[in-house]
Structure formats: structure tokens, C-alpha cells
C-alpha positions as CSV (number, residue, x, y, z in Angstrom):
1,M,-65.8,-15.2,24.6
2,T,-66.2,-12.0,22.4
3,D,-63.4,-11.1,19.7
4,P,-61.5,-7.7,20.4
5,E,-62.7,-4.5,18.2
6,A,-60.6,-4.1,15.5
7,P,-58.0,-1.6,15.1
8,T,-59.1,1.7,13.6
9,T,-57.9,5.0,12.6
10,L,-57.1,7.9,15.3
11,W,-59.9,9.9,14.0
12,R,-62.7,7.0,13.8
13,A,-61.6,6.2,17.3
14,A,-62.0,10.0,18.4
15,R,-65.5,10.2,17.0
16,R,-66.5,7.6,18.6
17,P,-69.8,8.7,21.3
18,R,-67.9,7.3,24.4
19,M,-65.2,9.3,23.3
20,L,-66.8,12.3,22.6
21,L,-68.4,12.2,26.0
22,L,-65.2,11.5,27.7
23,L,-63.7,14.5,26.0
24,L,-66.4,16.9,26.6
25,L,-65.7,15.5,30.7
26,L,-61.9,16.2,30.5
27,L,-62.1,19.3,28.3
28,G,-64.5,20.8,31.6
29,A,-61.8,19.5,33.8
30,A,-59.1,21.0,32.2
31,A,-61.3,24.0,31.8
32,V,-62.0,24.5,35.9
33,C,-57.9,23.6,36.5
34,G,-57.4,26.9,34.0
35,R,-59.7,28.7,35.6
36,L,-58.1,28.0,39.4
37,G,-54.6,28.9,37.7
38,A,-56.0,32.3,36.9
39,W,-57.5,32.8,40.0
40,Q,-54.2,31.7,41.8
41,L,-52.1,33.8,39.5
42,D,-53.8,36.9,40.5
43,R,-53.5,35.7,44.4
44,A,-49.5,35.8,43.7
45,E,-49.9,38.8,41.8
46,V,-51.6,40.7,44.8
47,R,-50.0,39.0,47.7
48,G,-46.7,39.8,45.9
49,V,-47.3,43.8,45.6
50,R,-48.4,43.7,49.2
51,A,-45.2,41.8,50.2
52,E,-43.2,44.1,48.2
53,E,-44.7,47.6,49.4
54,R,-44.1,46.4,52.9
55,H,-40.3,45.9,51.9
56,V,-40.3,49.3,50.4
57,A,-41.6,50.8,53.5
58,E,-39.1,48.6,55.3
59,L,-36.4,50.2,53.4
60,V,-37.2,53.7,53.6
61,A,-37.7,53.4,57.5
62,A,-34.4,51.8,57.8
63,D,-31.3,53.4,59.3
64,P,-28.1,53.7,56.9
65,V,-25.3,51.4,57.2
66,P,-21.6,52.9,55.9
67,L,-21.1,51.4,52.7
68,D,-17.8,49.9,53.5
69,D,-19.7,48.1,56.2
70,V,-21.9,46.5,53.5
71,L,-19.5,46.6,49.9
72,A,-15.9,47.0,49.2
73,P,-14.7,48.0,45.8
74,Q,-14.2,45.6,43.7
75,T,-15.8,42.7,45.8
76,A,-18.9,40.9,44.3
77,F,-22.3,41.8,44.8
78,H,-24.8,39.2,46.4
79,G,-28.5,39.8,45.6
80,D,-29.4,40.3,49.5
81,M,-27.5,43.5,49.3
82,V,-30.4,44.9,47.0
83,G,-31.8,47.8,48.9
84,R,-29.5,47.8,51.5
85,K,-29.8,51.6,52.7
86,V,-26.2,53.0,53.4
87,A,-24.3,56.1,53.9
88,V,-21.2,57.8,52.0
89,T,-19.2,60.6,51.4
90,G,-17.1,61.9,48.7
91,A,-17.1,64.3,45.8
92,Y,-18.6,64.4,42.2
93,D,-16.8,64.3,39.6
94,A,-18.9,66.7,37.4
95,D,-16.7,65.7,34.0
96,G,-17.4,62.1,34.2
97,Q,-21.2,62.6,34.7
98,L,-23.4,60.1,32.0
99,L,-27.1,60.3,30.8
100,V,-28.8,56.6,30.6
101,P,-31.2,56.7,28.0
102,G,-34.7,55.2,27.6
103,R,-35.4,54.7,31.1
104,A,-39.0,54.9,32.4
105,H,-40.3,56.6,35.6
106,D,-44.2,57.0,36.5
107,G,-45.0,55.7,32.9
108,V,-42.7,58.4,30.8
109,T,-39.6,57.5,29.3
110,G,-36.2,59.9,29.7
111,Y,-32.6,59.6,31.4
112,L,-31.0,58.6,35.1
113,V,-27.7,61.1,35.7
114,L,-25.2,58.7,36.3
115,T,-22.7,60.6,38.1
116,P,-19.1,59.1,39.6
117,L,-18.6,59.7,43.1
118,R,-15.0,59.4,44.8
119,V,-15.4,58.2,48.4
120,T,-13.3,60.1,51.0
121,G,-13.1,58.9,54.2
122,G,-13.6,55.0,53.9
123,A,-11.1,52.7,55.0
124,A,-11.7,50.1,52.0
125,G,-12.7,52.4,49.3
126,D,-10.9,55.6,50.2
127,G,-10.9,57.6,46.8
128,A,-12.6,54.5,44.9
129,V,-15.1,55.0,42.6
130,L,-19.0,54.5,43.2
131,P,-21.3,55.0,40.2
132,V,-24.0,56.8,41.6
133,V,-27.9,57.4,40.1
134,R,-28.9,60.9,41.4
135,G,-32.0,60.7,40.1
136,W,-34.1,60.5,36.8
137,V,-34.9,64.2,34.3
138,A,-37.5,63.7,31.3
139,S,-34.7,66.1,29.5
140,P,-31.1,66.3,28.9
141,D,-31.4,69.7,29.6
142,D,-33.1,68.8,33.1
143,A,-29.5,67.5,34.6
144,D,-28.0,69.5,36.8
145,E,-24.6,69.8,37.8
146,P,-23.5,67.7,40.6
147,P,-22.9,69.9,43.9
148,A,-19.2,70.7,44.3
149,G,-17.0,69.6,46.9
150,D,-17.8,66.9,49.5
151,V,-21.5,65.8,49.8
152,D,-23.1,63.1,51.9
153,L,-24.9,60.8,50.4
154,V,-27.9,58.3,51.6
155,G,-29.2,56.0,49.0
156,Y,-29.9,52.3,47.8
157,L,-27.5,49.6,46.7
158,Q,-28.5,48.1,42.9
159,V,-25.9,45.7,41.6
160,S,-24.2,46.4,38.4
161,E,-25.9,46.1,35.2
162,S,-24.7,43.7,32.1
163,A,-21.8,45.6,29.6
164,G,-24.3,47.7,26.8
165,S,-22.8,49.0,23.6
166,G,-20.5,51.3,26.0
167,V,-20.0,54.7,26.6
168,R,-20.0,57.5,23.7
169,D,-21.1,61.3,23.5
170,G,-21.8,61.8,27.4
171,R,-24.5,58.6,27.2
172,T,-24.5,54.7,28.1
173,D,-27.3,51.9,27.6
174,A,-26.2,50.3,30.9
175,I,-24.6,50.9,34.4
176,S,-22.1,48.7,34.0
177,S,-19.2,48.6,36.4
178,P,-16.7,46.9,34.0
179,E,-17.5,49.8,31.5
180,L,-17.5,52.6,33.4
181,L,-13.8,51.4,34.7
182,N,-12.9,51.7,31.6
183,V,-14.0,55.5,31.3
184,W,-13.2,56.5,34.8
185,G,-10.9,54.5,36.3
186,G,-11.3,52.3,39.4
187,P,-11.2,50.8,41.8
188,I,-15.2,50.9,40.9
189,W,-17.6,49.3,43.0
190,T,-19.5,45.5,41.7
191,G,-22.5,47.9,42.2
192,Y,-24.0,51.5,42.2
193,L,-26.1,53.8,45.0
194,V,-29.6,55.5,43.9
195,V,-29.6,58.4,46.3
196,A,-32.2,59.1,48.5
197,A,-30.9,62.0,50.3
198,S,-27.9,64.6,49.2
199,D,-25.9,67.1,51.5
200,P,-25.5,69.4,50.1
201,A,-29.1,69.0,48.0
202,Q,-29.3,68.7,44.2
203,A,-31.2,70.6,41.9
204,P,-35.3,69.6,42.2
205,S,-35.2,69.1,38.6
206,V,-33.6,65.5,39.1
207,V,-36.3,63.2,40.4
208,L,-35.0,61.1,43.5
209,L,-36.2,57.4,42.3
210,D,-37.8,54.6,44.5
211,P,-35.9,52.2,46.4
212,P,-34.8,49.2,43.6
213,R,-36.2,46.1,43.7
214,S,-34.5,42.7,42.9
215,P,-35.4,40.7,39.7
216,G,-38.9,39.3,40.4
217,A,-40.5,41.2,43.0
218,G,-43.7,41.7,42.9
219,L,-44.8,38.3,42.6
220,N,-45.4,35.7,45.5
221,I,-43.8,32.2,44.8
222,Q,-46.4,30.0,46.5
223,N,-49.1,31.1,44.5
224,L,-47.6,30.8,41.7
225,A,-46.6,27.5,42.2
226,Y,-50.2,26.4,42.9
227,A,-50.8,28.0,39.5
228,A,-48.5,26.2,37.6
229,Q,-49.9,22.9,39.4
230,W,-53.5,23.5,38.1
231,W,-52.3,24.2,34.8
232,I,-50.3,21.1,34.6
233,F,-53.3,19.5,35.7
234,G,-55.2,20.9,32.9
235,G,-52.7,19.7,30.5
236,F,-52.5,16.4,31.8
237,A,-56.3,15.7,31.6
238,V,-56.0,16.2,28.0
239,L,-53.2,14.0,27.4
240,L,-55.2,11.9,29.1
241,W,-58.2,11.6,26.5
242,W,-55.7,11.5,23.7
243,R,-54.2,8.3,25.2
244,L,-57.2,7.1,25.5
245,V,-58.4,7.7,21.7
246,R,-55.1,5.7,20.7
247,D,-56.2,2.8,22.9
248,E,-59.2,2.8,21.5
249,A,-57.4,3.1,17.9
250,A,-55.6,0.4,18.7
251,G,-58.2,-2.3,19.9
252,R,-59.1,-3.1,23.3
253,P,-57.8,-6.2,24.7
254,P,-59.4,-9.2,25.4
255,E,-61.3,-9.9,28.5
256,A,-60.0,-10.8,31.5
257,A,-62.1,-13.2,32.5
258,A,-60.9,-16.7,32.2
259,T,-62.7,-19.1,29.7
260,P,-64.8,-21.4,32.3
261,A,-63.2,-24.8,32.2
262,D,-64.7,-28.0,31.3
263,P,-66.6,-30.0,34.4
264,P,-65.5,-32.8,35.4
265,A,-66.9,-36.1,33.6
266,T,-69.5,-38.1,36.0
267,P,-68.5,-41.1,36.8
268,T,-70.4,-44.0,35.7
269,P,-71.6,-46.0,38.5
270,T,-70.2,-49.4,38.2
271,E,-73.0,-52.2,38.2
272,P,-72.4,-55.1,41.0
273,A,-70.8,-58.0,40.1
274,P,-73.2,-60.5,39.6
275,H,-72.8,-63.4,42.8
């Protein structure tokens, strides 16, 4: 029976030839896993973009439904309502119009034009306030006065944002229904409308926006999960080598083979008794 290797330091164990060779093999496996993960991430982006383009096309082509059929004032806004195409009639309150700075459109940072709409003709929301994003402008000077009188709007729903720093000097950094309630009064919707069409029309200086997207849109979840799995496998390969180095440094256990048993004693022949 041979004695087990004596314990040593992790550094010495890691520099042993078999450990270095094993490290190279496992690093190669980890690199392959990392590359496959990056490929799956790229597929997640490509498939996600295609799916999002189809979804946006469906939203644009959809027929609008009355706002009251989807959401009533002071009621919870659910995630599946994002992007729903609705129709609503009301009158703008021009005195309550606000600008939302720091919002980008086609790579240019500008302002959203946010105007309260007093809804009319709706059984659930007659007289309630609907926050309306009428569009985007590059400069505050491009923000026009909203159309006077009753307007018929078609647009897309979006959930209210988290509270910001409040409303001051005709500006707000967040489209937050609770904050707007303190300024415009209520009852108020828990989401806002992104205008797609207006009758009467508004000034062309206010650029209409695309349908809003849900958080996380643009990535295919299945491919994203595959990418994470490959990266986890690569991490396991490195951790496996470290575990083997620790075992190597601690000394190998004795061989499992048992010591052969002593052979049985050969019986001594018995001499025949003399007659």
C-alpha cells in the first residue's frame, strides 16, 4: 500500500502539471460556454426586436375602443393595458399644460407636451382628468396651445410613472398621476394617453410618438434564459477546477483497494498412524 500525497499549499497544488493542464481544458470549456451565451444573447435581441415590431404593427392597425371599456378613473392600471388603442372625447385645459424635460426622440433630447383633458361623454369618467402626452418638441417654443373646445382623440395607454420632484414653473420630470392630482384636481386616471390622432388636429411642431412599450420589451425571454444557462455552465467549469485544486492541496485519500488477505495456511499432511 502506498502513502497518500502529503498536504500542501493551494499555490503549489495549482502549479502541478496535471492541475495546469486541467485548468487549460476547463478554461477552454468556459470560453466556449461564454461564446455560446453571447450568441444566444444576440439571438434574444434579434428575435425580440422582430417580435416587438410585429406587436407595434398590431397596435397601430388595431381599431380603437372607448376608454371607459378599458380603464376607469382611480382604478388600477394593469400591465396588459400598455399600448391599448383607445378613443376618448374631452376638452383640453390649456392653463394646466406642462413640459416634461429630458425625453429623447430619434436620438434627440427634448420635451414631452403634457396636457390635462377633461373627459366628456363617458359614463365612468365624465369630468375626470386624463393626462395626455400630445407629442414631443425639441424646444419649449415649439409647444403649441392645445386645440380649443371638444376634441376627439385616439391614442395609446401607458402606465403612470413613479413620482418625481413635483411640478414647478410649468414643468415636471415625471408623468405621475398622484403628483398631477395635486395640481389638476381629480378624479384622475392612473395612466396617461399618448396621442396618435387628434380631431381637430394639433400643430405639426408637436411630433406624435410611437406606441409605448412595456419594460423589457425587445428581448426574447427564451433565448435570454439560454444565454444565462451557458454563462452559468462556464462559471461551474472554473469553480470545478478550484475545487479540484483544494482537494489536491489537502492530499489524496488512500486507494480504495483493500489490502489482500493473508492466504489460508496449508494444512500439514497427517502421517498415518503406525499399525
